[in-house]
N, C-alpha and C positions, 0 to 999 in steps of 0.2 A: 569124459571121452575117452580116458585109457587109465590103464592098471597100473603102469609102472613109466619110469621116466627113461632116457636114451640113455644114461649111465648108469642104472640102477640093475641092471640082470646080469648075475653071476653063477657058474656051474651049481651053485646047490639050487637054480633054479628051472635045472633041467628038468624036461617034461612037461612043465606045466604050459597052459594054454594062456597065451597074455594078450593085451592089447595096448600099441602106441601110436605117439601121434607127431607129426613134427615136419619139417622140411627135408626134400632131400637134397642130402650134400654133396654127392654123385654117382652116378648108375653104370655099372659095367655090364658087358655081353660077354658072357665064357662061353659061348659054342649053346646059344639056346637060354641058359640058365641067365637069368639076370641077378645080379648082387645090387645092392643099396645100401649106400650107409645113412641111417634114418637121423637125424639131428634134430634136440631140442637145446634150453639151456644150458642142461646140465652136461653134454657128450653124445656121442655116435653108438648106435647099434646095427651090425649088419644083418640086413633080411634078404633071404634068398626066395627066387620065385622059380619053380621049377617047373616045366612043362607033364612031367609027371605026374605032379602033385595036384595041379587044377590046371589045364588048357587053357581056359578063359584068361583066369588069374594072370597067367604069366605072361598070355598076348597081351593082358593092358597092363603088363609093368613095361611092357618094352615102349610105351608112351611116355615114361614118364622123363622128366630131366630136371636140372637143378632147380631147387626153392619150390617147386612144384609142394603143394600141401599135401601130405597124404594122412592115412590112417592105416596102421596093420594090424591084422589080428592072427597067430600063427602059435606054433608050439616051440619051445626055447630045446635047442638041441647043442651039442659040444662042437665045437670046429672040427675038421680033420687035420691031423698031425704033418706040420709043415703051414698050414693053414692060420696057423695062431697067431695075433699079433700082441703081445705084451706092451705094446708101448701106449692100447686103450686098455680102460678099465672092462670092458666089457669082448675084450681080446680072444678070450678063449669060448666064447658063446656064439650063436647068430641063431636069428628067427625065421625060421620054416613057414613061410606064408601061405594060410588058407583064407583069409579074406585081405580084399586090398579095394579102400575107397579114396576116390580122388577128391580129397575136400576144397581143393582150390589150385586152379592152374599158375604158373608162373609165365609171363612174357620175357621176353630176352631182355636179359640183364644188362644196363649198363657200364659195369665193370665185374670183373671176376673178382669174387668174395673171397677165394683163396689167396690172393695175392694183394702186395699192398701198392696202393694207389698213390702217382707221384702227384698228379692234379687235386689240390684239396678243394676248388671248389666244385667238382663234381663229388666228390665225398660230401660236401654239407649240404649239395642239392638234394641226392639220394641218403640222409643221412640216416634214415632209420632201412636203408639196407648195407650202410656200412658198421651200423651199431651189431649188424649179426655177423660179423667176423671175427674171431675166437680173439684176439686181440684187444679190441672192445669191448666184446662181451667182459672179457677178465677185469679189466678197466673202470666199468662201471658195477661189476659184481666186490671189485675191493673198496670201490670207493663207499659202496653200501657197509661193508663191513667195518671200514673204519669209522663212518659216521656213526652207525649201531654201536660201538665199541666207545666212543666219547661220551652217547648219551646215558651206557651203563654207568662209566665211570661217576659222571658228575650226579647223576642220580644217589647212587651210591655215598657218594663226597655229599648230600644231604642240599644239593642244588635243585631251584625249581626252574622247569623249563616254562617259561612266559615270552607270548608275541608282543612287540611293540609294531606301532602302526607302520604301515606304509605309505600311507599318505600324510605328509607332517611338513615341517618350515624350513626353509631353506637353510643348511647348519655350514660353517666356517671349517669345513674338510680339508681345504685344500683342491678341491678339483671344483669344475663346473657343475651343478644338481639336473637331472632331469626334471623340469615340471611339467606339470598335470594342471588345464585352467578346471575352474569349479563352475560348474551350468548354474548351482544354487548361489552362488555369490561372484555376480558377475563384476568382471574383471580384478578376479584375484586367483592363485595359484596356490597349489600345494607343490611341493619339491619331495620326489621320492628319496629315501634317506640314503646318506652317505657312511652312516653308520649310526645305531642305535644310542649313542654317546649319551646324550641329555635324558635321554629315556631311561636309560639303565642305572643312571645314578640317580634320578626322581624315586627309580625303586628304591635305593638303598635308604632315600629319605623316607620311604614306606616304610621301614622296618621289616623289608623282606629277606634281608641279611645275604642268601647267594641266590644269584639267578644267572641262569643261561639260556642261550638262543641259537639255534641255528639259522642263523640270520641271514636274510638275502638282502645286498647292499647294491646301490647303483652310483655310477660315476662318469661322467659324459666328459670322457678324456682321451687322448691318442691310447692306442692297443698297441699291444705287441705279445708275442708268445705268455708272456704269464699275466695277462692282463685281458680281463672281460668289461664292458659296460654293467653287465648283470653277474655279480660273482656270490660266493656265500663264506661265511667267517664263524665261526664258534666264538659266540662273545660271551664272556664269561666276568659277572661282578659281583664283588664279596665287602661287608662290612666287616667292621676291627680287622684290619688286617695289614699287613707292612707286605715291606718286598718280598721278603723271604718266605712269607705263605703263600704269595701269588707264582713265584719262579718253584717252590716243592711242589704244588698242585698242578703247576702244568707241566711239570715232569713225569709227573706218575700219568697224568692225563695222556702224553705222547708216550710213551712206555707202553700203554694200552692197547694205544689205536698201532702202533706198529706191530706188537706182538699180533694182534687181532689180522692185521694186512698183510706181515711178513713173518709172521711166527719168530722173531727172532728179537733179543731182549738188549734192551736199552740201558746205558749206564745209568746208577741212582742219580748220582750227580753231572751236570752238565759243565764243561770249564767254563770261566768267566772273564771276560777282555771290556778294559773301561771305553769307550766310545774315543777316549785321544790316543789309547795306544793300538785301536782297530787302525787307524786312519794313519796315524804314525808307521804303522807296519806293514798292514797291507794296505792302504788306500782306500779302504770301503767300510762303510759300518753295517756290509754285511760279508765280511770275509770268507773265502772259501780257505781252508787252512790243510785240505788234502795233499797241497803241495807246497811247498818253501817259496821260495824265490824272493825273499822278504826284502822289504825296503831297507837300506844303511844310508842312516845320516855323514855326511862327508865333511861336517863341519869343521871338525880337529884336522883332517886331511888337507884343506883348501884356506887353513887361520891364515896363513901368512901369505898365501899366494898374489901374484902379480897378474893374472890372467884377469883383464878387465871384467868383463862379465861375469863370474865369479866373484871378483872382489866388489863390484858395486851392491850384487845383491845382497850379499851377506852384511855389507855395512851398511844396509838397507834395514836390517833385520830379517831377510829372509833366509831360505836354506837354500842346500845343495844337495840331494839324494842321487840313490841309484837303487840298479835292481840287475842282478846276475842271471841271465838267463843261462843256466847249463848245459852248453851241448847244441847252442843254436847257432854258432858260427859261420853254419852251412846255411843260414838264412836266404832267402831268394829275393830278387828283386823287387816281385808283386808284393812278398810278405812286407817287405820294409816300407814300401810304399802305403800298404792296409795300415802298420804300425804309426807312419806319420800322420794317417787322416785320422786315427782313432786320437792321438795325442792331441791334434788340433782340434777337433772337437770336443775335448775337454778340456782346452783354454790352454795349450803350450802356443807361446805368443810368435814363433816362428814355423817354418814350413816342416823342418824337420829335424827328429829326434836326434839329441847327440849321444854318440857312441864310442865304444873301444870294442874291438873284438882279437881275440888270440887263435890265431888258425897257421899252422905249420912252423909255430915260432915266431910267428911274426906280427909284431902289433900292429892293426892296422884303424888309424883313425886319426883325421886333423888334429884333435885334442892331443892326441899324444906327443906330437909336435911343440904343440904349448908347454906341455905338463914338464915341472922341472924334475932332476933326477930323485928326488926327495916325494916329489907327488907321486911319481908313477911309482917306484917303491911300495908307497902307502897306499895306493888305490889297489896296486895289486893283493896285499897282502889283505885291506881290509876286506874289499870284496872276492876273494880268495878266489880270484882271478886266476885260471889254468885253461891249457889247450884244449879248442873247440867251444870255449866261453864267447857271450856277448855280453855287455855291459851296457846299459842303458842309461843317460842321467835326465836327470830335469832340474832347473835352479828358477827359484820364486819364490811367491807367499808360501807358508807353511800348505795352506788349503790347495791350493791349486797343484801345488809339486804332489800333494797325498792323490789328487783326484786322477792326474795325468800317468803317474806310476803306476797307480791301481788299475786303471784300464789297461795299459799297455802289461802288466803283469796277466791278467784274466787272458788278454786276445792271445798272449804268448803261450799260455798252458794250451788252451784250444789248438794252435799252428804244432806245439810239439806232441800234441795228443798223452798228455801227461794223463790225463784222466779215462783215457780209453778202457781199460779194463778195470776199474776204480768201484769195488763194490762198498766201498767205506761210505758209513753217515757219520759228520764229524758234525756236531751240536755243538752250540757256541750261545753263552748268552753274552751280548753286549751291553754295558749296564752307563751310567752316569754319563748321558747323552747332556748336551748343551740343551738349556732352557727355549733361548730364544734364537733366533738367527737374523742377520740384517741383509734384506732384500736388495740388490745390486743396482737393481735398476732403481726404484724409488727411496732405497735407503731407509726405508719406514723398518717397525722390526714385526717380526713372524714368528709365529709358534714352533718349534721343531717336530713338535706331535703334534698338540691341537689343546687350545685355550684352556682345559681343565686341568692341565698336569700339573703337578706339586710341584712348588720349586725345593731344591734339596734344601733341608733346614739349615745346614752349615755354610749356605750361602742367601740367607734371606737378605742380611745387612746389605750385600750386594746390589739386589735389585732395590733396596730402599733408598741406596746412593746412585742409582742411575749407571749401574758397571754391570749392565744387562748380558755384553757376550762372554763374561767369566759365571754365569749362574748358571748350577746343574740342574738337570730336572731328577724326579726319584722315576724314573722312567728306564724301561729295559724292553731288549728284542730279543729273541729267540732265534737263531738262525743255524741254518743246515745246508751245507756244502754251497755257500753262495747265494743261496736262498732265504730271504726274510719269510719265517713261519708265521710271527705274529709280533706284534706289539702291545706295551701295556704300560702301565702307570700308576703312579697312588695321585691319588684329586685333592682338588683341591675342595673343602668340605663346608668353606668359612665366606661369608657374603662380603665381606669388606676385603678378604683377599682375593675375591675371585674379581669383585669390582677391581682394584688395584691390575690383576694380570688385565682383563680388557682395556683398560686406559692405557698401559704401557704399549699394546696393540692397537694405538690408535680408534677405539670404538669409545665412542664419546657417550656421556650418562644417559643423552637421549637416545642414542642407537643402543645400548642396555637395555632400557624399559624396554624396545621397540622389539628388537630380536631374544634377549636372555631375562625379561621380567620373571616367568615362571621358574625358573632355576633359582634366581636370585632369591626371589621371593623363599623361596624352598630350604633354602638354606637359614634363612632366620628362625625355623622352626626344629631346631637342635639336629642339622645333617650329622649323621654320622661319620669319622673319619672310614672312608673306602678304597676299593681300588680293583684292577682290575686287568683285562687282555681280550684280545681278539686273535685266531688263529685262520690263517687262510686256509679253508679247507679244501678247495681245489688247489691250492699249490701242494700242500700235504699230501692231497691224492695223487697227485702228477709224480709226486719221488717216491712215493709209495710204488707206484705202477713202471716205474723205471723212463717215464717219458720225459720229452725238453721242451713239451707246451702244456698248459691246461684246458687247450680244447679238445685233449686226447682223453681227456676223464670229465667233461660234460656233455652230459646227451645233447642236448640240443645249443652248439654253442654261435655265437657269432663270428664272422669270418674277423679278417684287418682292417674293416671297413665299417665293421658295427654292424652287417647285415647279416638275416636270416636267410641265408639263398633258398632255403627248402620253401617257407612259408612265405616266402618273399617280402620280407617286414625289413626296416620300416617302409609303410607305402603311401600314396597322397590321399588326402583326405578332403572329401567332397565339400562345397561351399556350403552346403545344407548344415551339414556336420559341425561347421566350422560358426557361423552362425549361432548355432545353439550354444556354445560354448563362450562365445561374445569373443573370438579369436578372428584376426586378418592375417592372409600370410601376405608378409612382405618380399618371398624371394620370385626373384626375375630368372627364368630360366634363360641362360645363356642362348644367345640366336645361331643356328648354323649360318656359316660365312656361305654367302652367294657366289655360285658358281658363275665365272666371267662369261660373258655372253657370244 
């Protein structure tokens, strides 16, 4: 239907008769001469309708409005001097129309495509219009480019792309499964996969050695800006590899993706940090290292303190630590209230963060009166406390203090706009994660990554002794600017060790046979050493596009309630359809309150 796309014509085409088709991006009437910018996904071309060329065509062009679909045939000419637009690829030429076909008229739009829309529900309802906007079109294009780059890199590295089942069994991945009733097996259900974990390990047992998949994954969990109920990950597994092999592979893969998406070169090696150091220094296992504000331990400062709160915490094996938000002494009451709220949500046992700020030469804090002169001098020196700074303290268990100060640190950076103009991409490997963590409510041990993660060889004795809190995993996460891009591990490949891991997690031998017999049986037949990693494609696309939400790089996302407002999904299902799959709804709508008579 066209000879060229709308960003293809240049001065070399002058004199040619061409045909374009697309949407009317804008229309302007200059004294009876109509100019329209015709748009397709590639860009814009200016088309001119002159009465002296063809009065009927010019009259028809007066009826055009934004987003009409039109087909234009005409001659390519050079724009007049002074009328050229160097910001457009086609800015030195225009198309003088001789034929105009209105392919489809557009109704009045629910919003203007050349402006940002604050109402996200409207955007989601008319997502097909939202995607026409240049910003969104660019995001989807970049996502496609980095996905293609990933495929090329892994194919050239000898990996097979293999699909795994969508209808499978529930898996212990830490979130609720989406369940699908089976009509042919009454009373039984499939689960949509949270990840292809067991299937990819079984591929290694099958001798395929190198597998990858652009995998759709599903988790029924609460949503936020970088989380969706259905998401996409680049899933990778390989045999006869160790941690260093996977790290090297993923660094090359990310390098290829960012080169394709942003035309930038990433460093060949990313820095590394242990999980323990990440928590102690930044209060997060996915630290943003683009700004300082590191957590500082003050055990030596308060080693002999008589301040009762600090004394009792230190004596019971706890810690006293602090961060310095430099230049933030002018913090507002509203900002302080917000930090207190975040700290309490993170586990602060009292309502207010302890702080010291130095403003106009005066130390302002209730703590300052309690500290001895020696403690004041030591805090000032160790925290590098200077005019305009505010130091926030937390005391308690090592884990809780790290979490509290980590959250406060991140929020201070937002409030101070420390990253407002940052263009840095700070990649980081976090390694040596703990294998297990104890659930606070039940007291049961749970896998930090998943139950197929291999214990660190140096810590196998600790696992046998039952000293689970000290056992490290051969696990690794790749982090970028405070976001976890992906995580992986070297896997367990021995039946006895896998059964031992299940036992530690409270999975009885009977349950193991019901839920995991297939993988335990597979490990009996010469399973190779193997490992891998999964990268969050949505999150990588978000960061490449410079967005703050993965919804901006997904064609048709769900909103924060898990709903597709455009397709009106999820929807109610009739009783006939439910009976066919042997399901009965137990949900009862809340009755509307009756109006008083």
